[in-house]
C-alpha positions in Angstrom: 0.0 0.0 0.0 1.2 3.5 -0.9 2.8 5.4 2.1 3.3 9.1 2.6 6.2 10.0 4.8 6.9 13.0 7.0 10.2 14.1 5.5 8.3 15.0 2.2 6.3 17.6 4.0 8.5 19.0 6.8 11.8 20.5 5.7 11.9 22.3 9.1 11.8 19.8 11.9 10.9 22.5 14.4 7.5 23.1 12.9 4.9 20.4 13.9 2.3 21.2 11.3 1.8 22.0 7.6 -1.2 22.7 5.5 -2.3 21.4 2.1 -5.2 23.2 0.4 -6.7 20.8 -2.3 -8.9 22.7 -4.8 -10.0 20.4 -6.2 -9.0 17.2 -4.4 -8.4 14.4 -6.9 -9.3 10.8 -6.4 -6.7 9.2 -4.2 -6.2 5.4 -3.6 -6.0 3.8 -0.2 -2.8 4.9 1.5 -1.2 5.3 4.9 1.1 7.9 6.4 3.4 8.3 9.4 1.7 11.6 10.6 -1.7 12.7 11.7 -4.1 14.1 9.1 -7.1 16.3 9.8 -9.2 16.8 6.7 -11.7 19.7 6.7 -14.2 19.4 3.9 -14.8 23.0 2.5 -17.2 22.0 -0.2 -18.3 19.2 -2.6 -18.8 15.5 -1.9 -16.8 12.2 -2.2 -16.8 8.7 -1.0 -14.2 8.3 1.8 -12.5 4.8 1.7 -11.5 3.1 4.9 -10.7 -0.5 6.0 -14.0 -0.6 7.9 -16.2 0.5 4.9 -16.8 3.5 2.7 -18.7 6.6 3.8 -19.8 9.7 2.0 -18.3 13.0 3.1 -19.5 16.4 2.2 -19.1 20.1 2.9 -18.9 20.6 6.7 -17.5 17.2 7.6 -14.2 16.6 9.4 -12.0 13.5 9.2 -9.2 12.6 11.7 -6.7 10.0 10.4 -4.1 8.6 12.8 -0.6 7.5 11.7 -0.9 4.0 10.1 -4.6 4.2 9.3 -5.5 3.5 5.7 -7.9 5.8 3.8 -8.6 7.3 0.4 -11.1 9.1 -1.8 -13.2 8.2 -4.8 -16.3 9.4 -6.7 -15.2 13.0 -6.3 -17.8 15.7 -6.9 -16.2 19.1 -6.7 -14.4 18.2 -3.5 -12.4 21.1 -1.9 -10.6 20.4 1.4 -7.9 21.5 3.7 -5.5 18.9 4.9 -3.9 19.7 8.3 -0.8 17.5 8.6 0.5 17.1 12.2 3.7 15.4 13.5 2.9 12.7 16.1 5.3 14.5 18.5 2.8 17.4 18.8 0.3 15.0 20.5 2.8 13.0 22.7 3.2 15.6 25.4 0.1 15.7 27.7 -0.3 19.5 27.7 -3.3 20.9 29.5 -4.5 17.4 30.5 -5.9 16.7 27.1 -5.0 12.9 27.3 -7.7 12.4 29.9 -10.5 13.5 27.5 -12.1 10.6 25.6 -12.8 12.5 22.4 -9.1 13.6 22.3 -8.0 9.9 22.4 -10.6 9.0 19.7 -9.1 11.7 17.5 -5.4 11.8 18.3 -4.6 9.1 20.9 -1.8 6.6 20.3 -2.7 3.1 19.1 -0.7 -0.1 18.9 0.4 -1.3 15.5 -2.1 -4.1 15.8 -5.0 -1.9 16.9 -4.4 0.9 14.3 -4.8 -1.5 11.4 -8.4 -2.2 12.3 -9.3 1.0 14.1 -12.0 3.2 12.5 -11.1 6.5 11.0 -13.1 9.2 12.9 -15.5 11.2 10.8 -17.7 13.8 12.4 -19.6 17.0 11.6 -19.2 20.1 13.8 -22.1 22.5 14.0 -22.1 25.5 11.6 -20.4 28.0 13.9 -17.7 25.6 15.0 -16.9 24.6 11.4 -16.5 28.3 10.5 -14.3 28.9 13.5 -12.1 25.9 12.6 -11.6 27.3 9.1 -10.6 30.7 10.5 -8.1 29.1 12.9 -6.6 27.0 10.1 -6.3 30.0 7.7 -4.6 32.1 10.5 -2.1 29.3 11.2 -1.4 28.8 7.5 -0.9 32.5 7.1 1.6 32.6 10.0 3.6 29.8 8.3 3.6 31.6 5.0 4.7 35.0 6.3 6.8 33.8 9.2 6.7 37.0 11.3 8.5 37.2 14.7 7.0 34.6 17.1 5.2 32.7 14.3 6.1 29.3 15.9 4.4 30.2 19.2 1.4 31.6 17.3 1.0 28.5 15.2 1.2 26.2 18.2 -1.4 28.3 20.1 -3.7 28.2 17.1 -3.3 24.5 16.7 -4.1 23.8 20.4 -7.2 26.0 20.0 -8.2 24.0 16.9 -7.6 20.7 18.8 -9.8 21.9 21.7 -12.5 23.0 19.2 -12.5 19.6 17.4 -12.6 17.5 20.5 -15.7 19.4 21.7 -17.3 18.9 18.3 -16.3 15.3 17.8 -18.9 12.6 17.4 -18.1 9.0 16.4 -19.5 8.4 12.9 -21.7 5.5 14.0 -22.9 7.0 17.3 -25.5 9.5 18.1 -24.5 12.4 20.3 -24.5 11.6 24.0 -28.0 11.7 25.4 -29.9 11.4 22.1 -33.1 9.4 22.3 -33.9 7.4 19.2 -36.8 9.7 18.5 -34.6 12.7 18.6 -32.0 11.1 16.3 -34.8 10.2 13.9 -36.1 13.8 14.0 -32.6 15.3 13.2 -32.2 12.8 10.4 -35.5 13.7 8.9 -34.5 17.4 8.8 -31.1 16.6 7.3 -32.8 14.5 4.6 -35.5 17.0 3.8 -34.1 20.5 4.4 -34.3 21.5 0.7 -38.1 21.0 0.8 -40.6 23.0 2.7 -40.7 21.7 6.3 -43.1 23.1 9.0 -43.7 22.3 12.6 -46.7 20.1 11.8 -44.4 17.9 9.7 -42.0 17.5 12.6 -44.7 16.7 15.1 -46.1 14.1 12.8 -42.9 12.2 12.1 -41.6 12.4 15.7 -44.7 12.0 17.8 -43.4 14.9 20.0 -45.1 18.1 21.1 -43.9 21.4 19.6 -42.3 22.4 22.9 -40.4 19.0 23.1 -39.1 19.4 19.5 -37.8 22.9 20.3 -36.1 21.7 23.5 -34.6 18.7 21.6 -33.0 21.0 19.0 -31.9 23.5 21.6 -30.3 20.8 23.7 -28.4 19.0 21.0 -27.8 21.6 18.3 -28.2 24.8 20.2 -30.7 26.2 17.8 -34.3 25.9 16.6 -35.2 23.4 13.9 -35.7 26.2 11.4 -32.4 27.8 12.3 -30.8 24.4 11.6 -32.6 24.1 8.2 -31.3 27.6 7.4 -27.7 26.6 8.2 -27.9 23.5 6.0 -29.3 25.6 3.1 -26.6 28.3 3.5 -23.9 25.6 3.4 -25.4 24.4 0.1 -25.6 28.0 -1.1 -21.9 28.6 -0.4 -21.0 25.5 -2.4 -23.2 26.6 -5.3 -21.7 30.0 -5.3 -18.2 28.6 -5.7 -18.9 25.7 -8.1 -21.6 27.0 -10.4 -22.3 30.2 -12.3 -25.9 30.3 -11.4 -27.3 33.8 -10.5 -27.4 34.5 -6.8 -31.2 34.9 -6.9 -31.6 31.5 -8.6 -29.5 29.8 -5.9 -31.5 31.5 -3.2 -34.8 30.3 -4.8 -33.5 26.7 -5.4 -32.8 26.5 -1.6 -36.1 27.8 -0.4 -35.2 31.5 0.2 -38.1 33.3 -1.4 -36.8 36.7 -0.3 -33.3 37.5 -1.8 -32.7 40.3 0.7 -33.3 37.9 3.6 -31.0 35.4 1.9 -28.2 38.0 1.7 -28.7 39.0 5.3 -28.7 35.4 6.5 -25.6 34.5 4.4 -23.6 37.5 5.7 -24.6 36.7 9.3 -23.3 33.1 9.1 -20.3 33.5 6.8 -19.3 37.1 7.3 -19.6 38.0 3.6 -22.4 38.7 1.2 -23.1 36.0 -1.4 -21.5 38.2 -4.1 -18.4 38.9 -1.9 -18.1 35.2 -1.0 -18.2 34.1 -4.7 -15.6 36.8 -5.7 -13.3 35.8 -2.8 -13.2 32.1 -3.7 -12.9 32.7 -7.4 -9.8 34.9 -6.7 -8.3 32.3 -4.4 -8.9 29.6 -7.1 -7.1 31.7 -9.7 -4.2 32.4 -7.4 -3.8 28.6 -6.9 -3.5 28.0 -10.7 
């Protein structure tokens, strides 16, 4: 099996991390590496290959691959991602008591050679705000490495520890429901994720969950820290961001396709969640794409 080795990526042994922005990510066969990899899916979709089965990944997903774990990608559909490559030594010292946190060990803990060959790659989906914050931390750390101002090593390490803390708080094992989820709650969330492009109202949610309106609102608040309709809006805005980058559809058409009947409301919502207007967002990522080529 193909193996990627650290010395290809780290000419400076004093820097524990490097970043690879893949726009687009090409199909990649099963492979292993001797470093940690955190893949942040910016947009698009693909099938993620692992020894324990294949899973679809899409915009908003995160993948943590430990040294020695095999993985790859196929069936690529406009996949754009950031690979954060981290030396194992970064995780060996138990700074801030992180080793006592179960999610930390699931993502970054050491495994025996025998266990790592059969261990599942961790795939999870942070909430909308956490995902946006993770991207900003990565972009800040990447910028520090490119510019290398005074104190950049300390800054990169600090940003990486903040990223690690953010990811362990967001981590959910791919086959598990979040802690405390009742089966009815999990089914309700799944229904929304499967139907968010279509009109969904409270009566629909009551009918499929057999819950009262107040219980539905409490369920979403407890597990997603938002209302069901705020969650729907987040999912639609994520799709809108992908469409702005990978299609030339007019902004009004994208808004209508995703259920935003008021283009002004769409623009306000987009700016609130992503910090840019739809037009500014499209322009920014087109410019970044051109600079990569």
